[in-house]
N, C-alpha and C positions, 0 to 999 in steps of 0.2 A: 455594657455593665459598668462603665466608668462612673455612673451616677451614684453607685454604692460607696465610692471612696469618701464622700462627704460624711458618711455615717461611721467614721472610724471609732470614736469613743463610745457612741451609743451601741454599736454592734459588739464591741468588746464587753461592755457592761451586760448586755443581753446574754451573750454566750457564757460568761462567768456565772450569771444568775441561773441559767438553765443547767449548767453542770452542778452547781451547788444544790439546786432543788432536786435534780434527779439522783445525785449521789446520796442525798439525805433519804430519799424514798428507797433507794437500793439498799443502803445500810440498815434502814428500819426493817425492810423485808427480811434481811439476813439476821436480824436481831443483834446487830452490832451497835456498840455504844456511840452515840453522837454527843459531842461536847457543846454545852450551851455557852453563850457569851458570858453569862454570869459566872459560870465555873472557870472559864479562862481568866476573867478579871480577878477572881479570888486567887487563882494559882499565881498570876503575875504579882499580885500584892504580897503574897506570902513567900514566893521563891524568886521572883525577878524574871525579866524578859529572856535573858540568856538561857536560864534553866528551862523555860517553856519551849524555846526553839530546839532544845536537845531532847525533848520528850516526844516519843513516838505517837502518843495519843493525840497530840496537837496536829501533826501532819496527816493523821488518819481522819481528822474531823473535817467538817465543811469549810471551816475557816482556813485550815492549813492547805486543803485541796485547792481552794480558790487562789491562794498565794502561789502555789506551785504552778497552777495554770497560767497565771500572769507571768511568772518567770519563764515557763516553757515558751510562751508566745514571744517574749522579748528575745530570748536566746536564739530561737529558730529564725526569727526575723533578722537578727543581727548577722547570723551565719549566711543566710541567703543574700542579704544586702552586700556583705563583704565579698562573697564569691562572685556576684555579678559585677562588682566594682573592679575585680581583677580581670574577668573575662571580657566585659564589654562596657561597663558603666552606663547601663541603660535604664535600670530600675530606680524609681524614687523610693524613699523610705516609706512613704504613705502607701504606695502600691504593694510593697512587700508586707508591710504590717497588716493591712486589711486582708490580703490573700492568706496569710498565716492564721488570722482570726477565723475566717470562714472555713478554712481547712480543718480546724479543730472540731467541726461538726461531725467529722468522721468518727471521732472517739465518743461523741455523744450517741451516735448510732450504735457504737460498740457497747456502751453501757446499757442501752435499751435492749439490744440483742441478748446480752448476758442475763438481764432481768427476765426476759421471756424464757431463756434456756433454763434458768433456775425454777421457773414456774412449771415448766414441762418435766423437769427432773428434780423434784424436791429432795430426793435422797442425797443430792450433792451437798445439801446444807449440813449433813452430818460430818462433812470433811473438815478437819481442823485447819486446813489451808485455804478455806473458802475466800479469804481476802486476797489471796494470790492467784485466784482463778482468772485465766485470760482466754476468752473464746477464740477459737481458730488460730491460736498461736502455735508455734512449733512444739512447745511444752504440752499444749492441749492434744495435739495429734500423737505425741509420744505416749501420753496416758491412754489414748484411745486404743492404740495398737499394743500396749503393754510394755513399752520400752522404759526401763528405769533410767532416770536422769539424775546424776549427782547434784546435790543441792546448790553447789557453787555455779552450775550452769543454768539453774532454773530462772534466775532473774533475766538473763539475756534471752533465753528461749521464750519467756513469757512476753517480752517486748516484741520480738521478731515474729511476724505472722501475717495473715491475710490483711488485717486492718491496718497494720503498719505500712505495707506495700500500697494499699489503697490510699493511705494518707499521702504518700509520695506522689501518686498519680493525680489526686485531686489538687494538691498544692501546685503541681506543675501546670495543671489546666487553669486554675484560678490566676496564677501569675501570667499565663499567656493571654487570658481574657482582660485582666486589669491593665496590662502593659502594652497590649497590641503586639506582643512578640509571638514567635512561633512556639508551638508546644514542644517541638524538638529542642529548641534552645533552652526553654524553661526546665525541661526534663534533665538536660545536661547540667544546669545550675544546681538542681536538687541532688543529682547523683554525684556531682563533683564536690559540693560543699557540705550539705546536710548529712548525707548517708555515711561518708567516711568518719565524720566526727561522732556520729551516733555509734558506729561500730567500735571506734576507739574507746568511747565511754563504756560500752558494754564489756569490752575486754578488760578494762580497768576494774570495773566492779567485780567481774568474774575472778580476776587475780586477787583482789582483796578478800573475797569470800573463800577462795582456795587457801590463802594464808591463814584465815581464821580457822579453817578446818585443821 
């Protein structure tokens, strides 16, 4: 699988494009507003870039989602690379970067699965929190069994779920294939580096939401 490494930038562009297209289709199906490039340009002209970055509708748009995807890829790759440099110093930046890019396909599958789920259960579209829906997350299973979750826990429980764990597994597997390392070592790198920082981030957001309450 090492021949995939030469496609670093083209694979990144392809995955960002796939996410943008599918999210556009998903939001259109949910009748959510998508922001055109012309609308963004007019907003920047009238209010400035800083104001745009502080506006929720930008980050919910295709453009904002694409930027978030790029940031996610860079941050996760940096965490994995730094963790490996402490444990063994065996991964090159390119190996880590490409592995993280392809691992993002797990969340593309998640978007597709949610799209199918909404098609099968259209009554969910009546839910005011449809944008926060996360299939097979802990929050999803709590709703299925009728457990009420305080709102300040919802973000963390929407992130943590089956697809998130699948992402850890796929990322570890791709790292092992691209670097010729063992899956056990790559799994250790993911659990030692990425997972703790993710949990700290979720606890931080939960704490902020609790203070807001």
